[in-house]
N, C-alpha and C positions, 0 to 999 in steps of 0.2 A: 578389291575390297580388303581392308586391313584385317589381320587376324590378331585378336587380343591375346595377350600372354597373361594368364591369371597370376602366375608367380611374380612377374615384374610389376603387375598392378598392385598386388597386396604389399609388396616391398616398398613401392613408391608411397603408398598410403602410410605405411609405418614411418618412413623417413619424414613425411609431412607432419605426422603426429608428434614426433620427437622435436621437430623444429618449432611447432606450436607451443609445446611445453617449455622449450628453452627460452622462448620469447615472452613468457609470462612474467609480470612484475613480481617483485619480492612480496611475500605475504606478510601483512602487518596486523595480525590479530592473534587470538589464542591458539590458532592452528599453525603458527609459524613453523614449529619443529616438524610436525607431520607433513605439512605442505613441502617444506624444504627437502626432507628425506625422500619423499616420493619423486619430486622433480629431479633430484640428484641421481637416483637409481635409474630412472627412465632415460636420462641423458646418456648414461653409460652404455645403453643398448644401441646407440646410434651407429658405431662402427660395424656391428653385425649386419644391420640392414643395408648400409651403404656398400659394404664390400660385396654382399650377395647381389645387390642390385646392379653394381658395376661389372660383376663377373659374367662369364659366358655360360656358366652352367645353369641349366633350367632346374626347377624344383619339381619334385614328385608330388603326387596327390596327398600323400601322408604329410609331407613337409608343408604344403600349402595350407592344409587343414590346421596344422599347429600354428602357423603364422596368422591365419584368420582369427583364431581364438585370441591370440595376442593383440591383434588389431582391435578387436571388440573391447578388450580390457583397456587398451590405451585410449580409445575413444571415450570410454566412461571416465577414465582418469582425467582427461582434458576437461570434461564437463564438471567434475567434482572440484578440480583445482581452480577453475574459473569461478565457480559458485562460492567457494570459500574465500576468494580474494576480493569479491564484491559484496555488496549488500550490507545490511545492518550487523555490526560486530556484536552488539548486545543480543540480538536475536540468535545469531550463530552460537554465542556463548551459552545461552539458555538451552540450545539444542545440541550441546557439545557431545553428549553421549551418543546420540544418533549419528552425528557427523563423524565422530571417531570410529564408530562401527563401520561406516561406509569406507573410510580409509583402510581399515583392516580387511574388509571384504575385497577391495580392489587389490590389495597386496596379495591376498590368497589367489585371486583370479590370475594375476600376472605370473605368480609362481607356478600355478597349475599349467598355464599356457607354455611357460618355458620348459616345464617337465615333459610336455608332449612333443617338443621339437627335437628331432634326432641329430644332435650336433656332430656325432661321429660320422654321419653320412654327408655332411655339408663340406663344400670346398672352402675352408677358412684358413687364414694364416694363423700361425702359432700364437702370435700376439693377441689377435682378436678372440681366438678360442679361449685363451687364459682369462681375458677380461670378462667374457660372457659367463664363464664358469664362476668367476668371482662375484659377478652381479647376481647370478642365480643363488649363490650361497647367501648373499645379503638379503634377498627376498625371502628365502626359506627361513632365515633366522628371524626376520621381522614378522613373518607369518606366525611363528611359534611364540613370539614375545610381544603381545600387544602393549601399546603405551599405557602405563599405569595412570589412574586418575590423579588429578591435581587437588589434593586434599585442602591445601591452603586456599585455592580459588573457590572450592566448594564452600568452605567456611565463610570466606569474605562475602561471597554472593548471598548466602543465607542471611548473614547479619545485615548487609546493605538493604536487602529486600524487606526485612522484618522491622528494623529500627527506623524511626522517623529521622533522627539526626545521627547517622553512623559516625564512628571514630574516623577522623581525617586520615589516620594511618591506613585504615581499611580501604577507603576511597582512593588513597594514593596508590596502593598495590593494584587495585582494579584498573585505575587509569593507566598504569604502566603495563600491566599484563595484556590489556585490550588495545593498547596503542591509541588511547583516547587522551592524549597528553596536552593538546593545544586547542586553542579557540577554533582553529580551522578544522581540526579533527572532529570536534563536536558539531560544527556546522555540517560537515559531510555526513556524520552519523544521523543527524536530524533529517536530512534529505533522504538518506537510505531507508530510514524508518518510515517516512512518509510514502516512499515508493513501495515498501513492503505492504503497507495498508492498502494501497491502490491495487497492487497485483493480486492481493488475496480477496478482492471484492469487498473490501471494508472489514474483513473478519480474519485477522492474522492469528486467531486462536486465543487461548486463555492467557498467553504471555503479553497481550497488548498493554494491560495496566502495569505489569511488572517492568516492561521496557520503558514506558513513559516515566515511571517513578525513578528507575535507575538513571535514566538520561538526565532527569532534572537534578538529581543529587550530584552526579558527576559534573554537570555544568556548573553548579554552585561551587563545587570544590575547585575546579580549574580556574574559574573566574577570580576566586579569592587567592589561591596558592600560586597560580602560574599565568596571570593575565596577559603578559607580554612575551610569552615564549616564542611566538612567531616572528618577533622583531629582533634583528641583529643589533649588536652594539654600535656598528657603524651607522646603521639607519637611525638609531636613537640620537646619535650626535648630529646627524644631518637635520633631524626634525627641529632642532633648536634654531636653525638658520633658514628654514624654508617652510612653505606650507606643506602639510603632509599629503602624500599621494593616496588617494582613496583606493583600497583594494578592489580589484575587479569583481570579486564575489559580493561586494557591498553595493555595486552599481546595478541599477535596473537595466536589463538588456534592451529595453525599448528607448528610454530617455538617456541612458548612460550616466544618470545622476545618482548621488547617494540616496539609497532608499530610506523612506520615512516610515512607511507602513507595508513591509514586505508580506506578500501572500503567495501561497503555493497553488498552482493549478493542477489539473488531474494528471498531467504528464510528469509532475515532480519538479518542474521549473519554477523559479521564484521571480516575481515581478513587483514593482511598485503598484499598490492597489489602484490608484487613479489611472495609471497608464493602461493596465490590463483591462480595467473596467471600460475605458473608452474604446479599446479594441473590440471587446465583446459587444458593447452598445452599438458599434458600427455594423454588427451582423456577422462578424468573423466567428468561425467554429473551430479554428485550429490554434495550436500553440505557436506564437510568433517565432520562437527560437528554433523549435524542432520541426515545425510544420505538421506535427501529428494531429489527428483529429481529437478534440477534447471529448472525453467520455461524459463529462458534465461541466457546467459552468460555475459550480460552487468554488469559492475562494477561501482557502484555509489559512488563517494567520500563521506566519512563521515566527513564533515567539522566540525560539532559540536565536535565530539570525537577528531579530530585532534587539535582543539583549546584547549580542556581540557587537552590533553597530553602535549601540549606546555606550558600551564599554570602550570601544575604539575611539569614539568622539571624546570621551572623558580623558582618555590617556593622551590624546593628541591635541588637546586644547581646542577642539572643534565644537562649535555650538550644537547642542543636541537638537536634531530636527524635530519640529512639532509634528503632531499626528497629522497624517494626510487628511485633507478635507477641511482643516481649520481655516478660518477666513484669512486671506492674505490682505492686509489692511492698506487702503489708501491713506486713511487716517483712522484713529481709534473709533471702533463701533461701526465701521462700514465694511461691506464684503465686495470683493472683486468677483462678480459672477453675474449671471442674468437674473439672480435672485435678489430682488429689491426688498430690504428689510421692512420698509414702510408698507409695501404691498402685502408682505407676509403677515404683518400685524393686523392689517385690515381683514385678510382672509380668516385669521384666527378669531377676530371679533365676530365674524359671521358664524363661525363654528360654535362659539360659545353662546351667542345671544340672538342669532338670526332665526327666521322662520324655516320651515321645512325646505322650501325651494332655495333659500340662501345657503343653508347648510349643505344641501346636495351640490350646488354649484361650487362652493368653496372647497369641499372635500375633493371634488373632481379636479379642480385646478391644482390643489396640492399634490394629488396623485400624479399629475403630469409633470409638475416641477420636480418632484422627488425622483422620477424616472430619468430625468434629463441628464444630470451629472452629479458628481460626488460633492461638490461645493454646496449645491442646493440641498442635498440631504443633510449636511451638517447645519446649514443656516436654518432650515425648517425646524430641525430638532432643537437647536439652541433657542429658538423663539418660543418654545413651549408647546409645539403642535401635538406631540405624542399623547399626552393625557387626554386632550380634547378628541383626538381621533379614536382613542380607546373607548371613550364614552359613546361615540357614534356607532360603535359595533353593535350596540343594543337598539339602534334606531329602528322604528317600525317601517321606515321607508326603504324598500329593497335596494333602490339605486344608491341611496346615501350609504347604506351598509356596504355595498360593493366597493364604492369609492374609498371608504374608510379602511377596509381591510387591505385593499390594493395599495393605498398610500403607505400603510404600515409595512407591507411587503417590500415596497421600493426603498423605504427608509431603513429597513433592516439590513440592507446590503452593507451599510456602514457598521463596523463591529461595535463601536461605542453606542450606537443607537440600539443595538440588540439588547444591551443591558437596560437601557432606559425604557424600552418597550415592556420587558419582563417586569421591571420594578413598578411600572404603572398598572400592574395587575392584568395585563392583556391576555395571558394564556387562557384562562377560563372563558373569556368572551370570544376569543378566536375559535376555540373548540365549539362554542355554541353556534357561531356562524357556520362552522363546518357541518354541524348537525342539521341546522334548520334554515340556512340561507338559500338564496338562489343558486343555480348551478355555477354561475361565474363566481359568485362570492365563495362557494364551497371550494372551488378549484384554487382560488387565490389564498383562501385560508390554509389549505393544505401546503401550498408553496411557502407561505409565511412560517408555518410550523417547521418545515424543513430548514428554512434559513435560520430560524432561532435555534434549532437543534444542533447546529454546527458547534455550539458551545456545550460541553459535556454535561454540566449541571442542569442545563435546560432540558436535556433528554429525559431526566428523571421527572422534572416538573410537568412536562408535556404528557408523559405517559400516565402520571398520577391524576391528571385532569380529565382523563377519559377520552383522549384524542384517538387512540388506536381503533376502537370499534367504529368510530365515525369515519376514520380513514379507510377502513375495510369496506364500509358501505359505499364510499365514493369509488373505491377500487372496483366494486362490482357493478355499480349503476351509472358511473360517470361517463362523460364524453371521452374520446381517446386521449385528449390532453389531460382531462381530470384524472383518468386512470394512471397516467404517467406521473402526475404530481403526487397522487396518493402513494404510489409504489415507491417513489424516491423518498418521501417522508417516512414511510414505514421502514424502509431499509436503514435509513440513518438512525432512526429511533431504536431499532433493534440491535444496534451496536452495544447498547446498554443491556446487560443480562436480564434485568427485571422486566424490560419491555418485551423480550422474547416470549416469556411466559404469558404476558398480557395478550400478545398477538395470537398465540396458539389458542388460548382460552376463548378469545373473541371469534374464533372460527376462520382464521386466515388460510389454513391449509387447503380446504376444498376449492375455493376460487383460484388459488395459485395452481393447483393441479389442472383445473379447467383451462387456464391460460396456457399451461405447459403442453396440453394436448391439442390446442388450437394453433397450429404453426402459422396460420395466416392472420391471426388476430393482432400481431404486433406487440405482444406482451411476454414472449418467451424469455427474452433476456432478463427482464425485471423479475419474473416469477422464479427463475433459477437462482438469481442473485439472492433473493430473500430466502428461498428454501435453504440455500447453502449456509446462510448465517443462522437460521432457526435450527438447523440440524445439529448445531453444536450444543444445543440445550436439550436436556433429557425429555422434557415434555414435547419439544418440537420434534425430536427424533421419533418418539412414540407415535405422534399424530401423523407424521409423514409416512412412517412404516405401515400404518393402518389404511392409508389411501392407495395401496397397491401401486407404488410408483415405479417399480423396477422396469417394466416394459418400456415406458416412455423415457426413463432415464437412459436405458440402453440405446434407444433410438437416437437420442441426442449425442451420446458418446460416439456413436457410429457416424453420424451425419452433421452434427452441429458445428457452430463456429468455434474457434479455439477457446474463447472465454466461456462459452456455454458448455463445451465438453469438460472443461476444468471444473466448473461449478456442479455439473451433473455427477462427475466422479467424486467430488467432495461429499455430496448428498448420499451417494451410493455407499461410500466408505463409512459414513456415520451410521446409516441404518443397518449395515451388515456387521459392524463391529459388535461382537457379543450376541449375535442373533443367527443361529445356524439355519433357521427356516428361511430367512431372507437370502442367505448365501446359497441355499439349495435352489431357490427360485432363480437367482442370478445364473447359476450353473446351467439350469434347464434352458435358459435363454441364450446359451452360447456366449456368456460374458467373457470367458477367458481370451478368446481370439481378439475381441474388440479392445479389451484392456491391455493386452500385449502390444497391440498397435499403438494405443494411446501412450503407453509407457515409453515408446520409442519416438513418437512424433508430436506429443502434446507439449503444452507449456511446462515449465519447471514444476509448478504446483500440481498440474494434471499428472505428470509422470510419477510424482511422489504418491499421490492418491491411488493411481492405478497400480503401482507396485505394492502398496499396502494391501489393497483388495486381493491381488493375486497371492500374496503371502497368506491371507486368511483362507483362501480357497485351498491352498496347498496344505495348511494345517488340518482342514476338514478331511482331506484325502488321507493324510497320515493317520488321523484318528480312526477313520473307517478301516484302513488296512491293518491297523494294529489289533482290531477286535477279532 
């Protein structure tokens, strides 16, 4: 049986950490200097670890302990370096003080670990000993001299956030400082921001609107000032003599054709809308490119990429693609699809002038046609069906009402149809169906409201129309499918701050707590996601705190899925911040041990939340001890 050598093991781990750091790509954002300094200093430690690992001398317990502290510090450094190299640059910039503090904290940890290692007792060559002493001096100097704030950046960000049309010179400095100089940089930033929203459960915090606004202003600046920066002079010359090569990022991964209507799925990948919709309509539940399970099937328009594709087409003399779903003509006025315009017109005639039975049958047929494919959805809308279907939402015949609301749900899959539905005055009528319709009609009304709420301004209108109390009733008394539809709609509506207050005042917290305590009810995931987003609002935080949530939150943190543990930690952090009584309850339930484990093994967001709660608990201890 092999005998493990703790000293050799920890040294091998340290060598591996340095190699991992050395292999990291160059940082291209606001933290370039901090990132580069930390990487450079860590790489200089490599000769120490390699010489000791390859030597014959064993390490004492004291020496092993010192190297284990250094290993922990380097592991944390690797995680921080990776996190600052990936993700949304704008989000990281808005969090710059916090991230800079993390760099400084790690510098202190490494310096402290180096101080605990007895170099004079180690069998080192003179050259290595001198180098390590030099590195130690560098860490000690960096520890005592934190990076000073960038006052110019602070000023430029403040102006860019406040003013509607900032000075181009300010946007130019921000573009340069954040390395968002090119069209491709902006596309990657848009995707990173979308992934941030997904990873945060739809609630990346108060900076959501700030990031969206800054991204839009920078995009407009780059498109005007530097639209062709990704194209070399040689490529420009060649373009005069040949058809342009479509950039891979502009092609749909499914069809490999230039995208006309790019949309983002829950994994962050972008596809042509019609292609991914056919994939979903075929019953697939995974992302075609990554094979990850889709958290939901909502398709979010990728407006930034669509703008970049339009600009590329203009610059390269390529005809701008028409919106996906527009009729592909055999001759003017006809559609290539199974959707016959004459038949559609006949169905609309029955909707407008038929008796109850004819209206019911016509609405049912339009419901099925709209479900079948994207071309049908466009053709039906262009024929003028939407206002007629909206009128039928008030039908006294329950089945006709079900067909009408479900047809609108299927038509709303097309983004341009969303606007037509809202402009036809559908929201109040859909809310009325949600309140008073049959169970199937209520379920599909909830799903329709979710689909329409993908557009931000519709979130406001839907909340103002009184949808949230009705959604909460469906959440409480609906079928399993109805509860899921209601929860999804409430979650999406609550991204808008005003709707959080509406949901709390309508009494959403008690049913969510019941779902949370009923592990076998199948609604724990939804309940936690909504609680996490409501906890960022003061009224939500108060209502959740009054529901005695800490015991069940701690149970989830100990035994739940990674996403549920993350959301439970987010709720716990929100209700404990500024509330010593809640912190006391958490301590009495042995929260520290579970939170320490979460801070080591949870998702990135869960680690941050767990660490923040542990800091709150430590402050309480310090306050008690000082009395």
